[in-house]
DOVORO-864748 format. One record per residue (C-alpha): residue in one letter; z, y, x. Coordinates in Angstrom, 1 decimal. Layout:
<"a"; <Z; Y; X>>
...
***
This chain:
<"x"; <7.2; -48.8; -5.8>>
<"x"; <10.4; -46.8; -6.3>>
<"x"; <13.5; -47.9; -4.5>>
<"x"; <16.8; -48.6; -6.4>>
<"x"; <18.2; -45.4; -4.9>>
<"x"; <15.3; -43.4; -6.2>>
<"x"; <15.6; -45.0; -9.7>>
<"x"; <19.3; -44.3; -10.0>>
<"x"; <20.1; -41.5; -12.6>>
<"x"; <20.9; -38.2; -10.9>>
<"x"; <24.5; -37.6; -10.1>>
<"x"; <26.2; -34.2; -10.3>>
<"x"; <24.8; -32.2; -7.4>>
<"x"; <26.8; -29.7; -5.3>>
<"x"; <25.7; -26.1; -5.1>>
<"x"; <24.6; -26.6; -1.5>>
<"x"; <22.3; -29.5; -2.5>>
<"x"; <20.9; -27.4; -5.4>>
<"x"; <20.1; -24.5; -3.1>>
<"x"; <18.6; -26.8; -0.6>>
<"x"; <16.2; -28.2; -3.2>>
<"x"; <18.4; -31.4; -3.5>>
<"x"; <16.8; -32.8; -0.4>>
<"x"; <19.8; -34.9; 0.3>>
<"x"; <19.6; -36.7; -3.1>>
<"x"; <16.2; -38.3; -2.6>>
<"x"; <15.4; -40.8; 0.1>>
<"x"; <13.7; -39.6; 3.3>>
<"x"; <10.5; -41.4; 2.1>>
<"x"; <10.3; -38.9; -0.7>>
<"x"; <10.4; -35.8; 1.5>>
<"x"; <7.2; -34.0; 2.6>>
<"x"; <6.7; -31.0; 4.8>>
<"x"; <4.2; -28.6; 3.1>>
<"x"; <2.2; -25.9; 4.9>>
<"x"; <4.2; -22.7; 4.8>>
<"x"; <1.5; -20.3; 5.8>>
<"x"; <-2.2; -19.8; 5.3>>
<"x"; <-4.6; -19.4; 8.2>>
<"x"; <-4.4; -15.6; 8.4>>
<"x"; <-0.6; -15.7; 8.1>>
<"x"; <-0.3; -18.3; 10.8>>
<"x"; <-2.4; -16.2; 13.2>>
<"x"; <-0.2; -13.2; 12.4>>
<"x"; <2.9; -15.2; 13.0>>
<"x"; <1.6; -16.5; 16.3>>
<"x"; <0.9; -12.9; 17.4>>
<"x"; <4.5; -12.0; 16.6>>
<"x"; <3.6; -10.0; 13.5>>
<"x"; <6.0; -11.9; 11.3>>
<"x"; <9.2; -13.8; 11.9>>
<"x"; <8.6; -17.3; 10.4>>
<"x"; <11.5; -19.6; 9.4>>
<"x"; <11.1; -23.3; 9.8>>
<"x"; <9.0; -24.7; 7.0>>
<"x"; <11.0; -26.1; 4.1>>
<"x"; <10.9; -29.6; 2.8>>
<"x"; <10.2; -30.6; -0.7>>
<"x"; <10.4; -33.8; -2.7>>
<"x"; <7.0; -35.6; -3.3>>
<"x"; <8.0; -35.9; -6.9>>
<"x"; <9.9; -32.8; -8.1>>
<"x"; <10.4; -34.5; -11.6>>
<"x"; <13.0; -36.8; -10.0>>
<"x"; <15.2; -34.0; -8.6>>
<"x"; <17.2; -31.2; -10.3>>
<"x"; <16.0; -27.8; -9.5>>
<"x"; <17.9; -24.8; -8.1>>
<"x"; <20.3; -22.8; -10.4>>
<"x"; <19.7; -19.4; -11.9>>
<"x"; <20.3; -16.5; -9.5>>
<"x"; <21.1; -12.8; -9.7>>
<"x"; <18.0; -11.8; -7.8>>
<"x"; <14.7; -13.7; -7.8>>
<"x"; <13.1; -14.7; -4.6>>
<"x"; <9.6; -15.8; -3.6>>
<"x"; <8.7; -19.4; -3.0>>
<"x"; <9.9; -20.5; 0.5>>
<"x"; <6.3; -21.5; 1.1>>
<"x"; <5.1; -17.9; 0.7>>
<"x"; <5.7; -15.7; 3.6>>
<"x"; <4.8; -12.1; 2.7>>
<"x"; <6.0; -9.4; 5.1>>
<"x"; <5.2; -5.8; 6.1>>
<"x"; <4.4; -5.2; 9.7>>
<"x"; <6.9; -2.7; 11.1>>
<"x"; <6.1; -0.4; 14.0>>
<"x"; <8.3; 2.2; 15.7>>
<"x"; <11.9; 3.1; 14.9>>
<"x"; <13.1; 6.5; 13.6>>
<"x"; <9.5; 7.7; 13.7>>
<"x"; <7.8; 4.7; 12.4>>
<"x"; <5.8; 2.9; 9.7>>
<"x"; <5.3; -0.5; 8.2>>
<"x"; <2.1; -2.0; 6.9>>
<"x"; <1.3; -3.6; 3.5>>
<"x"; <-0.2; -7.2; 3.9>>
<"x"; <-3.4; -6.6; 1.9>>
<"x"; <-5.0; -9.8; 3.1>>
<"x"; <-2.2; -11.8; 1.5>>
<"x"; <-2.1; -10.0; -1.9>>
<"x"; <-4.0; -10.4; -5.2>>
<"x"; <-4.7; -8.0; -8.0>>
<"x"; <-4.0; -4.3; -7.5>>
<"x"; <-0.2; -3.7; -7.8>>
<"x"; <1.7; -3.7; -4.5>>
<"x"; <5.1; -5.3; -4.8>>
<"x"; <7.8; -2.7; -4.2>>
<"x"; <9.2; -4.5; -1.1>>
<"x"; <5.7; -4.6; 0.5>>
<"x"; <4.7; -1.0; -0.2>>
<"x"; <4.0; 0.7; 3.1>>
<"x"; <6.5; 3.1; 4.6>>
<"x"; <6.1; 6.1; 6.9>>
<"x"; <9.0; 8.3; 8.0>>
<"x"; <9.7; 10.8; 10.8>>
<"x"; <13.5; 10.7; 11.1>>
<"x"; <14.6; 7.3; 9.7>>
<"x"; <15.4; 6.4; 6.1>>
<"x"; <18.3; 8.4; 4.7>>
<"x"; <21.0; 6.9; 2.5>>
<"x"; <21.4; 9.2; -0.5>>
<"x"; <23.8; 8.7; -3.4>>
<"x"; <21.8; 9.4; -6.6>>
<"x"; <25.0; 10.5; -8.4>>
<"x"; <25.3; 13.4; -5.9>>
<"x"; <21.7; 14.2; -5.4>>
<"x"; <20.2; 17.5; -6.8>>
<"x"; <16.9; 19.2; -6.9>>
<"x"; <16.9; 23.0; -6.5>>
<"x"; <13.9; 25.1; -7.9>>
<"x"; <13.8; 28.7; -6.9>>
<"x"; <11.5; 31.6; -5.7>>
<"x"; <8.9; 33.0; -8.1>>
<"x"; <10.6; 31.6; -11.2>>
<"x"; <12.4; 33.4; -14.0>>
<"x"; <15.5; 31.2; -13.5>>
<"x"; <16.6; 29.5; -10.3>>
<"x"; <17.8; 26.1; -11.4>>
<"x"; <19.6; 23.0; -10.0>>
<"x"; <18.8; 19.7; -11.6>>
<"x"; <20.8; 16.5; -11.2>>
<"x"; <19.2; 13.1; -11.5>>
<"x"; <20.7; 12.8; -14.9>>
<"x"; <19.1; 16.1; -15.9>>
<"x"; <15.7; 14.9; -14.8>>
<"x"; <16.0; 11.5; -16.4>>
<"x"; <16.7; 13.1; -19.8>>
<"x"; <13.3; 14.9; -19.8>>
<"x"; <10.2; 13.3; -21.3>>
<"x"; <9.1; 10.4; -19.0>>
<"x"; <5.7; 9.1; -18.2>>
<"x"; <4.6; 5.9; -16.4>>
<"x"; <1.3; 5.9; -14.4>>
<"x"; <-0.4; 3.8; -11.7>>
<"x"; <-1.6; 5.6; -8.6>>
<"x"; <-2.3; 4.6; -5.0>>
<"x"; <-0.6; 6.3; -2.1>>
<"x"; <-2.2; 6.5; 1.3>>
<"x"; <-1.1; 7.9; 4.7>>
<"x"; <-3.7; 10.3; 6.0>>
<"x"; <-3.6; 8.4; 9.3>>
<"x"; <-4.5; 5.0; 7.7>>
<"x"; <-7.0; 3.2; 9.8>>
<"x"; <-6.7; 5.4; 12.9>>
<"x"; <-6.6; 2.5; 15.4>>
<"x"; <-9.4; 0.7; 13.6>>
<"x"; <-11.6; 3.8; 13.9>>
<"x"; <-10.9; 4.7; 17.5>>
<"x"; <-10.6; 1.2; 19.0>>
<"x"; <-11.9; -1.5; 16.7>>
<"x"; <-11.0; -5.0; 18.0>>
<"x"; <-12.0; -8.4; 16.7>>
<"x"; <-8.4; -9.5; 16.0>>
<"x"; <-7.5; -6.6; 13.6>>
<"x"; <-6.4; -7.8; 10.2>>
<"x"; <-6.7; -6.1; 6.8>>
<"x"; <-3.0; -5.3; 7.2>>
<"x"; <-3.6; -3.4; 10.4>>
<"x"; <-6.8; -1.6; 9.1>>
<"x"; <-5.7; -0.4; 5.7>>
<"x"; <-2.0; -1.3; 5.6>>
<"x"; <-0.9; 2.3; 5.2>>
<"x"; <-2.1; 2.3; 1.6>>
<"x"; <-0.4; 0.8; -1.5>>
<"x"; <-0.8; 0.9; -5.2>>
<"x"; <2.2; 1.4; -7.5>>
<"x"; <3.3; 1.9; -11.1>>
<"x"; <5.4; 5.1; -11.0>>
<"x"; <7.8; 6.5; -13.6>>
<"x"; <9.1; 10.0; -13.7>>
<"x"; <8.6; 13.4; -15.3>>
<"x"; <5.5; 15.7; -15.1>>
<"x"; <6.3; 18.5; -12.6>>
<"x"; <4.8; 21.1; -14.9>>
<"x"; <7.5; 20.5; -17.4>>
<"x"; <10.2; 21.3; -14.9>>
<"x"; <8.4; 24.5; -13.6>>
<"x"; <7.8; 25.7; -17.2>>
<"x"; <11.5; 25.3; -17.9>>
<"x"; <12.3; 27.4; -14.9>>
<"x"; <9.8; 30.0; -16.0>>
<"x"; <7.2; 29.9; -13.2>>
<"x"; <5.8; 33.4; -12.6>>
<"x"; <2.1; 34.2; -12.8>>
<"x"; <1.8; 35.2; -9.2>>
<"x"; <3.1; 31.9; -7.9>>
<"x"; <0.2; 30.1; -6.2>>
<"x"; <2.0; 27.9; -3.7>>
<"x"; <5.0; 25.7; -3.7>>
<"x"; <7.1; 24.5; -0.8>>
<"x"; <8.5; 20.9; -1.2>>
<"x"; <11.4; 20.0; 1.1>>
<"x"; <12.8; 16.5; 1.8>>
<"x"; <16.4; 15.5; 2.4>>
<"x"; <15.8; 13.4; 5.5>>
<"x"; <17.1; 14.4; 9.0>>
<"x"; <13.8; 16.2; 9.9>>
<"x"; <13.7; 18.0; 6.5>>
<"x"; <10.0; 17.4; 6.1>>
<"x"; <8.4; 20.3; 4.2>>
<"x"; <4.9; 20.8; 2.9>>
<"x"; <3.1; 23.6; 1.2>>
<"x"; <1.5; 22.5; -2.1>>
<"x"; <-0.9; 24.5; -4.3>>
<"x"; <0.7; 25.4; -7.7>>
<"x"; <-2.6; 24.3; -9.4>>
<"x"; <-1.8; 20.7; -8.3>>
<"x"; <1.8; 21.0; -9.4>>
<"x"; <0.7; 22.1; -12.8>>
<"x"; <-2.0; 19.4; -13.1>>
<"x"; <-0.9; 15.8; -12.6>>
<"x"; <2.0; 16.0; -10.1>>
<"x"; <5.1; 14.0; -10.9>>
<"x"; <8.7; 13.8; -9.9>>
<"x"; <9.3; 10.1; -9.8>>
<"x"; <12.5; 8.0; -9.6>>
<"x"; <11.2; 4.5; -10.4>>
<"x"; <8.5; 2.2; -8.9>>
<"x"; <7.2; -1.0; -10.5>>
<"x"; <10.0; -1.0; -13.1>>
<"x"; <13.0; -0.5; -10.7>>
<"x"; <14.6; 2.6; -9.1>>
<"x"; <12.8; 3.8; -6.0>>
<"x"; <13.7; 2.0; -2.8>>
<"x"; <15.2; 4.1; 0.0>>
<"x"; <12.1; 3.9; 2.2>>
<"x"; <10.0; 5.2; -0.8>>
<"x"; <12.1; 8.3; -1.3>>
<"x"; <15.2; 7.2; -3.3>>
<"x"; <16.4; 8.8; -5.5>>
<"x"; <13.5; 11.3; -6.0>>
<"x"; <10.1; 11.9; -4.6>>
<"x"; <7.2; 14.2; -5.3>>
<"x"; <4.0; 12.3; -6.3>>
<"x"; <0.7; 14.0; -6.0>>
<"x"; <-1.9; 11.6; -7.2>>
<"x"; <-4.9; 11.1; -4.9>>
<"x"; <-3.5; 13.3; -2.2>>
<"x"; <-2.5; 12.3; 1.4>>
<"x"; <0.8; 10.6; 1.6>>
<"x"; <2.8; 13.1; 3.7>>
<"x"; <2.4; 15.7; 1.0>>
<"x"; <4.2; 13.4; -1.4>>
<"x"; <7.5; 14.5; -0.1>>
<"x"; <10.3; 11.8; -0.2>>
<"x"; <14.0; 12.4; -0.8>>
<"x"; <13.0; 15.6; -2.6>>
<"x"; <15.7; 18.2; -2.7>>
<"x"; <14.1; 21.6; -3.0>>
<"x"; <11.0; 23.3; -4.5>>
<"x"; <10.3; 27.0; -3.7>>
<"x"; <7.6; 29.0; -5.4>>
<"x"; <5.6; 31.6; -3.5>>
<"x"; <2.3; 33.4; -3.0>>
<"x"; <1.1; 31.7; 0.2>>
<"x"; <1.5; 28.5; 2.2>>
<"x"; <4.5; 28.4; 4.5>>
<"x"; <2.6; 27.1; 7.5>>
<"x"; <5.3; 24.7; 8.5>>
<"x"; <5.1; 22.5; 11.6>>
<"x"; <4.0; 19.6; 9.4>>
<"x"; <0.8; 21.5; 8.4>>
<"x"; <0.1; 23.2; 11.8>>
<"x"; <1.0; 20.9; 14.6>>
<"x"; <0.5; 17.8; 12.4>>
<"x"; <-1.8; 16.8; 9.5>>
<"x"; <-4.5; 19.3; 10.6>>
<"x"; <-7.7; 17.6; 11.6>>
<"x"; <-9.7; 18.7; 14.7>>
<"x"; <-13.4; 19.1; 14.1>>
<"x"; <-16.5; 20.0; 16.2>>
<"x"; <-17.0; 23.5; 17.5>>
<"x"; <-13.3; 24.2; 18.2>>
<"x"; <-12.6; 24.1; 14.4>>
<"x"; <-10.1; 22.2; 12.3>>
<"x"; <-9.5; 21.2; 8.7>>
<"x"; <-6.3; 22.3; 7.2>>
<"x"; <-4.9; 21.3; 3.8>>
<"x"; <-7.5; 18.6; 3.4>>
<"x"; <-5.3; 17.0; 0.7>>
<"x"; <-7.6; 14.7; -1.2>>
<"x"; <-8.2; 11.1; 0.0>>
<"x"; <-11.8; 10.1; 0.2>>
<"x"; <-13.4; 7.0; -1.4>>
<"x"; <-12.7; 3.9; 0.6>>
<"x"; <-13.0; 0.1; 0.3>>
<"x"; <-12.4; -3.1; 2.3>>
<"x"; <-12.9; -6.8; 1.7>>
<"x"; <-9.5; -8.4; 2.1>>
<"x"; <-10.4; -12.0; 1.4>>
<"x"; <-11.4; -13.5; 3.7>>
<"x"; <-9.2; -12.0; 6.4>>
<"x"; <-9.1; -12.2; 10.2>>
<"x"; <-8.5; -15.7; 11.7>>
<"x"; <-9.6; -17.4; 8.4>>
<"x"; <-12.1; -20.2; 8.8>>
<"x"; <-14.4; -20.5; 5.7>>
<"x"; <-16.2; -23.6; 4.5>>
<"x"; <-19.9; -23.7; 3.5>>
<"x"; <-20.6; -23.3; -0.2>>
<"x"; <-19.8; -20.8; -2.9>>
<"x"; <-16.8; -18.5; -2.4>>
<"x"; <-15.5; -15.2; -3.8>>
<"x"; <-15.5; -12.1; -1.5>>
<"x"; <-12.7; -10.0; -2.8>>
<"x"; <-11.3; -6.6; -1.8>>
<"x"; <-9.9; -3.3; -2.9>>
<"x"; <-11.4; 0.2; -3.3>>
<"x"; <-9.8; 3.6; -4.1>>
<"x"; <-10.5; 7.3; -4.2>>
<"x"; <-8.4; 10.5; -4.5>>
<"x"; <-11.1; 12.1; -6.7>>
<"x"; <-10.9; 9.9; -9.8>>
<"x"; <-12.3; 6.5; -10.5>>
<"x"; <-14.2; 4.1; -8.4>>
<"x"; <-17.4; 3.5; -10.3>>
<"x"; <-19.3; 1.2; -7.9>>
<"x"; <-18.6; -1.2; -5.0>>
<"x"; <-21.4; -2.8; -3.1>>
<"x"; <-21.2; -5.8; -0.8>>
<"x"; <-23.5; -6.7; 2.1>>
<"x"; <-23.6; -10.0; 4.0>>
<"x"; <-26.2; -8.9; 6.5>>
<"x"; <-24.6; -5.9; 8.0>>
<"x"; <-25.9; -3.3; 5.6>>
<"x"; <-29.6; -4.4; 5.6>>
<"x"; <-29.2; -5.2; 1.8>>
<"x"; <-26.5; -4.4; -0.7>>
<"x"; <-25.3; -6.2; -3.9>>
<"x"; <-23.3; -4.7; -6.7>>
<"x"; <-19.8; -6.3; -6.9>>
<"x"; <-17.8; -6.9; -10.1>>
<"x"; <-15.1; -4.2; -10.7>>
<"x"; <-12.1; -5.8; -12.3>>
<"x"; <-10.5; -4.0; -15.2>>
<"x"; <-8.7; -1.7; -15.6>>
<"x"; <-10.5; 0.8; -13.4>>
<"x"; <-7.9; 3.6; -13.4>>
<"x"; <-8.2; 7.1; -12.0>>
<"x"; <-6.7; 7.6; -8.5>>
<"x"; <-5.6; 3.9; -8.5>>
<"x"; <-6.8; 0.9; -6.6>>
<"x"; <-9.7; -1.1; -8.1>>
<"x"; <-10.1; -4.8; -7.3>>
<"x"; <-13.7; -6.0; -6.7>>
<"x"; <-15.3; -9.4; -6.1>>
<"x"; <-18.7; -10.9; -5.4>>
<"x"; <-19.8; -14.5; -5.3>>
<"x"; <-21.4; -15.5; -2.0>>
<"x"; <-23.1; -18.8; -1.1>>
<"x"; <-22.6; -19.3; 2.6>>
<"x"; <-24.8; -21.9; 4.3>>
<"x"; <-23.6; -21.7; 7.9>>
<"x"; <-25.5; -18.7; 9.2>>
<"x"; <-23.8; -15.9; 11.2>>
<"x"; <-23.0; -13.0; 8.8>>
<"x"; <-21.6; -9.5; 8.7>>
<"x"; <-19.6; -8.7; 5.5>>
<"x"; <-19.3; -5.1; 4.5>>
<"x"; <-18.2; -3.2; 1.4>>
<"x"; <-19.2; 0.3; 0.3>>
<"x"; <-17.5; 2.3; -2.5>>
<"x"; <-18.8; 5.1; -4.7>>
<"x"; <-16.5; 7.3; -6.9>>
<"x"; <-17.1; 9.2; -10.1>>
<"x"; <-18.1; 12.4; -8.2>>
<"x"; <-21.0; 10.5; -6.7>>
<"x"; <-19.4; 10.4; -3.2>>
<"x"; <-20.4; 7.3; -1.2>>
<"x"; <-18.3; 5.8; 1.5>>
<"x"; <-19.8; 6.8; 4.9>>
<"x"; <-20.5; 4.8; 8.0>>
<"x"; <-18.4; 5.2; 11.2>>
<"x"; <-21.3; 7.0; 12.9>>
<"x"; <-21.6; 9.4; 9.9>>
<"x"; <-18.0; 10.4; 10.3>>
<"x"; <-18.3; 10.8; 14.1>>
<"x"; <-21.4; 12.9; 13.7>>
<"x"; <-20.0; 15.2; 11.1>>
<"x"; <-16.4; 15.6; 12.2>>
<"x"; <-16.6; 14.7; 15.9>>
<"x"; <-15.0; 11.9; 17.9>>
<"x"; <-11.6; 13.8; 17.9>>
<"x"; <-11.1; 13.5; 14.1>>
<"x"; <-7.5; 12.4; 13.5>>
<"x"; <-7.1; 11.9; 9.8>>
<"x"; <-8.8; 10.6; 6.7>>
<"x"; <-10.6; 7.6; 8.1>>
<"x"; <-12.7; 6.0; 5.4>>
<"x"; <-15.6; 4.4; 7.3>>
<"x"; <-17.3; 1.3; 6.1>>
<"x"; <-15.7; -1.8; 7.8>>
<"x"; <-15.9; -5.5; 7.4>>
<"x"; <-15.8; -9.0; 8.9>>
<"x"; <-18.1; -10.9; 11.3>>
<"x"; <-18.6; -14.6; 10.3>>
<"x"; <-19.4; -17.0; 13.0>>
<"x"; <-21.6; -20.1; 12.5>>
<"x"; <-18.4; -22.1; 12.6>>
<"x"; <-16.9; -20.1; 9.7>>
<"x"; <-14.5; -18.1; 11.9>>
<"x"; <-13.7; -14.6; 10.7>>
<"x"; <-13.2; -11.6; 13.1>>
<"x"; <-12.9; -7.9; 12.4>>
<"x"; <-16.0; -5.6; 12.6>>
<"x"; <-15.4; -1.9; 12.7>>
<"x"; <-18.7; -0.9; 11.1>>
<"x"; <-21.6; 1.0; 12.6>>
***
């Protein structure tokens, strides 16, 4: 039965009460504390991965309380705690929380970041891009110049070439999807095709390489084949419908679909055309992969096919019965054409459903219905792309490349399910 106080017509509320969810207007009997985090999120919070504010309170009957006013910038529900996992400082990174996401598009504020000298603050009104070298006309473009050119909007994943290094070298049961594949995100990008810019400058026939230089304190530079620049490369200034955020390269970044993240130079300020790679420190001392026999891979740009089940995630406890196993898959060589799921550690495989749209060089979401009856299980996923390439095992990578391999980790990984339903990470075989 409602009290007289609860049945009284609502009075004019103060702004403070509105922003607080009008908790002071209803009686204390109508207040309830709701769970702020899911199981995986609670485990991350307990491990210090995320800073968690005290859980909010909410009325048991929201129909009896006025809601919050309109606002200049929307915010997530206070019951949803989505955060990146930052590591390091000026030379650092932060990880996308894949275990807490749905669909394929990564929200802009949760897109992973990686930088080598901090995130520069650049005024778009003053920023320019210089194109010179083997071109008929050296040119300097302002952001206004670039944004007047024909635009395209396309969805592509972006992945750091070191994504999954710790999970490959030292797999531990408490690793989450965020820690294993968090240096990968999938975004809708808007910009101008790079070939249009190079054609306007009059690129010369003997130009086979291009140097891309960033405007951060370390002036990161990478040598890029002109063939890629003239194919599907973009100069982008927007992400998911808004201007690039500073940690994603604002105001301008080079985007090379399907290629390792460091080559997608952020804060782009210069492109130089030449006949050979520049052999900068970023492609000699770094981003070169040691192999067996005192050899190394260099300019291994394309990212290999990869997948991971992201739901369930570490520290979840599942219940018996039917449930959806869901995850993400991607490849730098085109489309994902098949994802298989195993619940017995790879002894048998089942074709998962690939959700539409299955775009080229973009993340594909997959799912498979599983009836769990309390037995111990090992959940794995395996992706195949349109070239016929099949995601390898951990032992395959070690055998072919050697234990010292340092980039492009795409081994089959998954989750161990205990008889009590507890989920722990399994680094594959």
